[in-house]
Phi, psi and omega in degrees: 000121178276114185271352181305310180299329181284332173292328177292325181302324183299334181274346180265166176282142181264137172238125180271115182260126180252112180216104188309316192273355183298138006255020182294108187301328183283353181274142178296141178092342183286322178295320174300314178297316177304312180296321175301306185300327184282325185266339179306321179299334176295340181251011176090015181247124179261114179289144168234117186267124175249119184229165174253013186233148170195172177069032181277151175298153186305325185285346178257000182263122183298332179289332179289325180269326186251001177104148181291148171275142177264069177208170178273138182237134182235128180238128178276169175290148178289129178285142180222026186301319183249015182300325179293336183269350181284132178203157178283139179293139177082349180286136177260143177292147178285149178294136178226169177274354179286148181293145178266125180264134176284148183250146179276173184298323182298317181293321177296319181292322177297315178300316180297316179299312181296329181289339177272347190288331186296063175234125013277346175205182183282004183247018181302331178287354175283340188305301184295323180296313180294318179300312181299314183292321178297323177295322178297315178298319180294334178294319180275325182226079185301119178279151176260352180201155177238132184234129178242146183239133176281175015266002175281104180301336177299326176302324177291322177296317176301311180296319180299313179298316180296318180299317181292314180299321182269354181058048179235159176295144176244129178243125180255125177259101176275083183293326177233149179298149180301323182291339180269356187286119172025000000 
């Protein structure tokens, strides 16, 4: 590992960029985030990327096609707290040979409640994980600014909380209107 580029980073101002979908090239907002992160060093800002994604095949990774970014990238674990309860509305389960268990009213109410939760988007459970991880990043690489990129509105909520907690400015790039997000 060549540490020279990282030593130069220490002299620049850090900007913590929050983009849930980075580096998946097919996700909205990733190309914009990549362009920001690539050009910010020209203006004296060293990006630190906080994402909820990692481990994509090379053909889906923007850095494989457009070149690697000279910045630190941090990916949190994918949240899966409500994954067993997610289902498409109106879809009927397929018939199986397995016995069907009846559900009581409490379980039905929890499922109904959970199906309504994905507001502002389906990644809202990433919020506490990302904020905690962002604060850990800030201890080692104190940012002077926080930047969030849509279309995942949860990224804006993460950056807002980080900005307030760290008492630094927060810049929100609303690439898509909040009402159109997933």
